[in-house]
C-alpha positions in Angstrom: 0.0 0.0 0.0 2.8 2.4 -0.8 1.5 5.9 -1.4 -1.6 5.4 0.7 -2.2 6.6 4.2 -5.1 5.9 6.5 -6.8 7.0 9.6 -8.2 4.5 12.1 -11.3 4.1 14.3 -14.8 2.8 13.4 -17.2 5.7 13.1 -14.7 8.0 14.8 -14.8 11.8 14.3 -11.8 12.3 12.0 -10.3 15.1 9.9 -7.8 15.3 7.1 -6.4 18.0 4.9 -4.3 17.6 1.8 -3.2 21.2 2.0 -2.2 22.6 5.3 -4.5 25.3 6.5 -7.5 24.1 4.4 -9.6 23.1 7.5 -11.4 25.9 9.4 -10.3 26.6 12.9 -11.7 27.9 16.1 -14.6 25.5 16.2 -16.0 26.6 12.9 -17.3 24.3 10.1 -18.9 26.9 7.8 -16.8 30.1 8.0 -17.8 33.2 6.1 -14.8 32.6 3.8 -13.0 29.3 3.6 -9.2 29.1 3.2 -7.9 29.1 -0.4 -11.3 30.1 -1.7 -12.8 26.6 -1.1 -16.5 25.9 -0.7 -17.9 24.3 2.5 -20.4 21.6 1.9 -21.9 19.2 4.4 -22.9 15.6 3.4 -25.4 14.0 5.9 -25.6 10.3 6.6 -28.4 10.7 9.1 -31.3 13.0 10.0 -30.1 16.2 11.8 -32.1 15.2 14.9 -30.8 11.6 15.4 -29.1 10.9 18.7 -25.4 11.8 18.8 -24.4 8.1 18.9 -25.9 7.5 15.5 -25.6 11.0 14.0 -23.4 10.9 10.9 -22.1 13.9 8.9 -18.9 15.1 7.2 -18.0 18.6 6.2 -16.2 18.8 2.8 -14.0 21.7 1.7 -14.2 21.6 -2.1 -12.7 23.5 -5.1 -16.2 23.7 -6.5 -19.5 22.9 -4.8 -21.4 19.7 -5.9 -24.2 21.8 -7.4 -22.2 22.2 -10.6 -23.2 18.6 -11.5 -25.5 18.8 -14.5 -23.8 21.9 -15.8 -23.6 20.0 -19.2 -27.2 18.7 -19.1 -29.8 17.3 -16.8 -29.7 13.8 -15.3 -31.0 11.4 -17.9 -32.1 7.8 -17.1 -29.6 5.4 -18.7 -30.4 1.7 -18.1 -27.6 0.8 -20.5 -25.1 2.1 -18.1 -25.7 -0.9 -15.8 -27.3 -3.4 -18.1 -27.2 -6.4 -15.7 -28.8 -4.6 -12.8 -32.2 -6.1 -13.1 -35.5 -6.2 -11.2 -35.7 -9.2 -9.0 -39.1 -10.6 -9.7 -38.7 -14.4 -9.6 -39.9 -16.2 -6.5 -38.5 -19.7 -5.6 -37.6 -21.5 -2.4 -35.1 -23.6 -4.4 -31.5 -24.0 -3.1 -29.2 -22.4 -5.6 -25.5 -22.3 -6.3 -23.5 -20.5 -8.9 -20.0 -21.0 -10.4 -17.7 -18.0 -10.6 -18.3 -15.4 -13.3 -16.0 -15.7 -16.2 -13.6 -12.7 -16.4 -12.7 -13.1 -20.1 -14.1 -14.6 -23.2 -17.8 -14.0 -22.5 -19.9 -10.9 -22.6 -19.4 -8.3 -21.4 -15.6 -9.0 -21.3 -14.7 -9.1 -25.0 -14.8 -5.3 -24.4 -13.7 -3.0 -21.7 -16.1 -3.0 -18.8 -16.0 -0.8 -15.7 -17.3 -1.6 -12.3 -20.8 -0.1 -12.8 -21.3 -1.9 -16.1 -20.0 -5.1 -14.6 -22.5 -5.3 -11.7 -25.0 -8.2 -12.0 -28.0 -8.4 -9.7 -28.5 -11.8 -8.1 -31.3 -11.2 -5.6 -33.1 -8.4 -3.9 -35.8 -7.4 -1.4 -37.7 -4.2 -0.8 -37.8 -0.8 -2.2 -35.1 1.8 -1.7 -37.7 4.5 -1.6 -38.9 3.0 1.7 -35.4 2.8 3.0 -35.8 -0.9 3.8 -34.3 -3.8 1.9 -31.2 -4.9 0.1 -29.7 -6.0 -3.2 -27.0 -8.6 -3.8 -24.7 -8.4 -6.8 -21.6 -10.1 -8.3 -19.3 -8.1 -10.4 -16.4 -8.3 -12.9 -14.5 -5.4 -14.4 -11.4 -4.8 -16.4 -11.6 -1.0 -17.0 -10.9 1.9 -14.7 -13.5 4.6 -14.1 -11.0 7.3 -15.2 -13.6 9.8 -16.5 -16.6 8.7 -14.5 -17.8 8.5 -10.9 -20.9 7.1 -9.2 -22.9 7.9 -6.1 -25.7 5.7 -4.8 -28.7 7.4 -3.3 -30.4 4.1 -2.5 -28.0 2.7 0.1 -24.6 1.7 1.4 -22.5 -0.7 -0.8 -20.4 -3.4 0.9 -17.8 -4.6 -1.7 -16.0 -7.9 -1.2 -13.2 -8.4 -3.8 -12.5 -12.0 -4.6 -10.1 -11.8 -7.6 -7.9 -8.8 -8.1 -7.3 -5.7 -6.0 -9.2 -2.5 -6.4 -8.1 1.1 -6.3 -11.1 3.2 -5.2 -11.0 6.9 -5.4 -13.6 8.6 -3.1 -14.5 12.2 -2.4 -12.5 12.0 0.8 -9.5 10.1 -0.4 -8.0 6.9 -1.8 -8.4 3.3 -0.8 -6.4 0.4 -2.0 -8.5 -2.7 -1.4 -6.8 -6.1 -1.7 -8.6 -9.4 -1.8 -9.2 -10.4 1.8 -10.4 -6.9 2.6 -13.9 -5.4 2.5 -14.9 -1.9 1.7 -18.1 0.1 2.5 -19.1 3.1 0.4 -21.9 5.0 2.2 -25.0 6.3 0.5 -24.3 9.4 -1.7 -20.5 9.4 -1.4 -19.0 9.7 -4.9 -16.5 7.0 -5.9 -14.7 5.5 -8.8 -13.3 2.0 -9.0 -10.1 0.9 -10.9 -9.0 -2.7 -11.1 -5.3 -3.0 -10.2 -4.7 -6.1 -12.3 -6.1 -7.0 -15.7 -9.4 -8.4 -14.3 -11.3 -8.1 -11.0 -14.2 -10.1 -9.6 -16.2 -10.0 -6.4 -19.4 -9.6 -4.5 -21.5 -6.6 -3.4 -24.3 -6.2 -0.9 -26.3 -2.9 -1.0 -28.4 -2.1 2.0 -31.3 0.4 1.9 -31.8 0.6 5.6 -29.6 1.6 8.6 -25.9 2.0 8.2 -23.5 -0.8 9.2 -22.6 -1.1 12.9 -20.4 -3.3 14.9 -22.3 -6.1 16.6 -22.6 -6.0 20.4 -20.2 -8.3 22.1 -22.4 -9.1 25.1 -21.0 -11.7 27.4 -17.9 -12.1 25.1 -16.7 -8.9 26.9 -14.7 -5.9 25.8 -12.5 -7.7 23.2 -12.8 -10.0 20.2 -14.5 -10.0 16.9 -13.8 -6.9 14.8 -12.0 -4.2 16.7 -12.7 -0.5 16.1 -9.1 0.4 15.6 -8.7 -2.0 12.6 -11.1 -0.1 10.4 -9.2 2.2 8.0 -10.4 5.5 6.5 -8.8 7.5 3.7 -6.9 10.7 4.0 -7.7 13.8 1.9 -6.5 13.6 -1.7 -7.8 16.0 -4.4 -7.6 16.6 -8.1 -8.0 20.0 -9.8 -8.5 19.2 -13.4 -10.8 20.6 -16.1 -12.0 17.3 -17.5 -15.5 16.3 -18.7 -16.6 13.6 -16.2 -19.6 11.4 -16.3 -21.6 11.4 -13.0 -23.7 8.2 -12.4 -26.5 8.3 -9.9 -28.3 5.2 -8.7 -31.8 6.4 -7.6 -34.7 4.2 -6.8 -32.9 1.3 -8.4 -32.5 3.2 -11.7 -29.4 4.6 -13.2 -29.1 8.2 -14.3 -26.2 10.0 -15.9 -25.1 13.6 -16.1 -21.9 15.4 -16.9 -19.7 17.9 -15.2 -16.8 20.0 -16.6 -14.7 20.0 -13.4 -13.3 17.1 -11.4 -15.8 15.8 -8.8 -12.9 14.5 -6.7 -11.9 18.0 -5.6 -12.2 17.8 -1.8 -9.0 19.4 -0.3 -10.0 18.8 3.3 -12.7 17.2 5.4 -13.9 16.5 8.9 -16.6 14.2 10.2 -17.7 10.6 10.7 -19.7 9.8 7.6 -16.9 8.2 5.5 -16.0 5.2 3.4 -13.9 2.6 5.2 -12.2 -0.7 4.6 -11.3 -3.7 6.9 -8.8 -6.5 6.6 -10.6 -9.8 7.4 -7.4 -11.3 8.7 -7.8 -8.9 11.7 -11.0 -10.6 12.8 -10.6 -12.3 16.1 -13.0 -15.3 16.2 -14.5 -16.8 19.3 -15.8 -20.4 19.4 -16.5 -23.4 21.6 -13.5 -24.7 23.4 -15.1 -27.9 24.7 -18.1 -29.3 22.7 -20.8 -28.4 20.2 -20.9 -26.3 17.1 -21.7 -22.6 17.8 -24.1 -20.6 15.7 -22.5 -18.6 12.8 -23.6 -15.3 14.4 -20.4 -15.5 16.5 -18.5 -14.6 13.2 -20.4 -11.4 12.5 -18.2 -8.6 11.3 -20.8 -5.9 10.6 -24.5 -5.7 11.1 -27.3 -3.4 9.7 -30.0 -3.6 12.3 -33.7 -3.8 11.5 -36.5 -2.2 13.5 -36.8 -5.4 15.6 -34.2 -5.7 18.3 -31.8 -8.5 17.7 -32.9 -9.1 14.1 -30.7 -7.7 11.3 -31.6 -6.4 8.0 -28.1 -7.8 7.1 -25.3 -9.4 8.9 -21.9 -9.7 7.2 -20.3 -12.9 8.5 -16.8 -14.2 7.9 -15.6 -17.8 8.3 -11.8 -17.3 8.7 -9.0 -19.8 9.4 -9.4 -21.0 13.0 -8.7 -23.8 15.4 -11.3 -26.5 15.9 -10.9 -28.3 19.3 -14.4 -29.5 20.2 -14.8 -33.0 21.7 -17.5 -35.4 20.7 -18.8 -32.9 18.2 -19.7 -32.8 14.5 -17.5 -29.9 13.7 -18.7 -28.7 10.3 -21.8 -26.5 10.1 -24.9 -28.5 11.1 -27.9 -29.3 9.0 -30.2 -26.4 9.2 -33.6 -24.8 8.3 -33.3 -21.1 9.0 -35.8 -18.3 9.6 -33.2 -16.1 7.8 -31.9 -16.1 4.2 -28.3 -17.0 3.7 -26.1 -16.0 0.7 -22.7 -17.6 0.8 -19.5 -16.6 -1.1 -16.0 -18.0 -1.1 -13.0 -15.6 -1.3 -10.3 -18.3 -1.3 -9.7 -21.9 -0.2 -12.5 -24.2 0.6 -15.6 -24.2 3.0 -15.8 -26.9 5.6 -19.4 -27.8 4.8 -18.7 -28.3 1.1 -15.6 -30.3 0.7 -16.9 -31.9 -2.4 -16.6 -30.3 -5.8 -18.8 -27.3 -6.8 -18.3 -24.6 -4.2 -15.1 -22.8 -5.4 -13.6 -19.4 -5.0 -15.7 -16.8 -6.8 -18.8 -19.0 -6.5 -21.8 -18.5 -4.3 -25.0 -20.1 -3.0 -28.4 -19.0 -1.7 -30.4 -20.9 0.9 -33.7 -19.1 1.4 -35.9 -19.1 4.6 -36.9 -22.7 5.5 -34.8 -24.3 2.8 -32.9 -27.3 4.3 -29.2 -27.1 3.8 -26.0 -28.3 5.4 -22.9 -30.3 4.7 -22.6 -32.4 1.6 -22.2 -36.2 1.8 -18.4 -36.1 1.5 -18.1 -33.5 4.3 -20.5 -35.4 6.5 -18.8 -38.8 6.1 -15.4 -37.2 6.7 -16.5 -35.3 9.8 -18.3 -38.3 11.5 -15.2 -40.5 11.3 -12.5 -37.9 11.9 -10.0 -38.1 14.7 -11.1 -35.2 17.0 -7.8 -33.9 17.9 -7.2 -30.1 17.7 -6.9 -29.1 14.1 -6.3 -25.8 12.3 -9.1 -25.2 9.8 -7.7 -24.0 6.5 -4.9 -21.5 6.9 -6.0 -19.9 3.6 -9.7 -20.6 3.7 -12.0 -17.5 3.8 -15.7 -17.8 3.2 -18.4 -15.2 4.0 -22.1 -14.9 4.3 -24.7 -12.2 3.7 -27.5 -13.2 6.2 -30.7 -11.3 6.0 -34.1 -11.4 7.7 -35.7 -10.7 4.4 -37.1 -13.1 1.8 -35.2 -12.5 -1.5 -36.5 -12.5 -5.0 -34.2 -13.6 -7.8 -33.4 -12.0 -11.2 -34.0 -13.6 -14.5 -30.2 -13.5 -15.0 -29.6 -15.4 -11.8 -32.0 -18.2 -12.7 -31.0 -18.5 -16.4 -27.3 -17.7 -16.4 -24.8 -20.4 -17.5 -23.0 -20.0 -14.2 -25.9 -21.5 -12.3 -25.1 -25.0 -11.0 -28.2 -27.0 -12.0 -26.9 -30.1 -10.3 -26.4 -28.4 -6.9 -29.0 -30.4 -4.9 -27.3 -33.6 -6.0 -24.6 -33.0 -3.4 -27.1 -34.2 -0.8 -28.4 -37.2 -2.7 -26.1 -39.9 -1.3 -27.2 -39.8 2.4 -27.9 -43.3 3.6 -30.5 -44.6 6.1 -28.1 -45.7 8.8 -31.0 -46.0 11.3 -32.5 -48.9 9.5 -29.2 -50.8 9.6 -28.5 -50.2 13.2 -31.7 -49.9 15.2 -33.4 -52.9 16.7 -36.7 -53.8 15.1 -39.7 -52.5 17.0 -43.4 -53.1 16.7 -43.9 -50.1 14.4 -45.9 -46.9 14.9 -47.6 -46.7 18.2 -45.9 -49.7 19.8 
């Protein structure tokens, strides 16, 4: 990360200036005249009257105010700008799995494709106009957004790179996001994504509701899970170029474009707590059972977006990192399960301990909807039930994750019909035997 510098502290009140003296002094945020002829502009992430603990805002000190957007024409709806962002209208309780998206040789990758054009909606729930719901995407891209930027009025975007690092320029500075990191771009913050290598691929979850928070630790105590100090924020970095720039706005799940003659990344200084951030998943400190039984996956929650119901999340982002397994007399992989939540799984690298058979590979994903039975495949089950239960390190390179939501998701036509869909997925459970019939003593039957 040479050339990048970061500030630390989840939702801390921070400040940064790329030019010394650009920030106002003496307690002022909006002075009569800003230093260097800059313009003061506030971006709000919460209502003015929300409690201090959840009140989010950042003051920007810009070369030109954002109102100059549209100086070369009004916003025009442009569905072609994100052709694979579709309405999710297909309802099915089926258990689904997808292979990784191809990064070359298939549309749209015979040509140059940027991050926005490479987004593909898998599933969604709700309406962003009601500020409740979410949308799950996969993405591929091979083109930098050199003369374009995006802001999302619908929600926050959690990006999980799987193949290829990303350089992300935001209004408040630069982020270099390697695989194994996650990044969150809050609602209405302008950003542009550039793949560092020839191709990039990953996952995105967009939430329409409350911003991400750290989960409460409860009886775990003051330490463990994701630590506030490990969340990284950019430092101010500005450009002052007269260049025609495309401005893309996602608004009520539609894409609009306009143009501006000046560089939108012109923030010389800023202060506040409404900011994009990134996090290295290797810094997650997992807790688990140290004697017996398999704990619930909620113990691996990195970030949560709460719903209106206490203890129920709109979205939990959960990571399954390398860890020691030491439980005695325990089936150690994830148990068979029928959930009242919806689970979307992805694999960043390595393998997942519930799917040791073929099929779930890095870049792939699966969806288990509410009530849909799921669990280890036959190979994983047979291996785990006969394993020597001595302490074992689970995958030094394995990193899987889950988007878990309390919402029922609809699927897009693309997700159902795409060639990446594994139509043989449910066959991974077809080989389970009736061991009971072989081992139980005969009885008199029902009622005896």
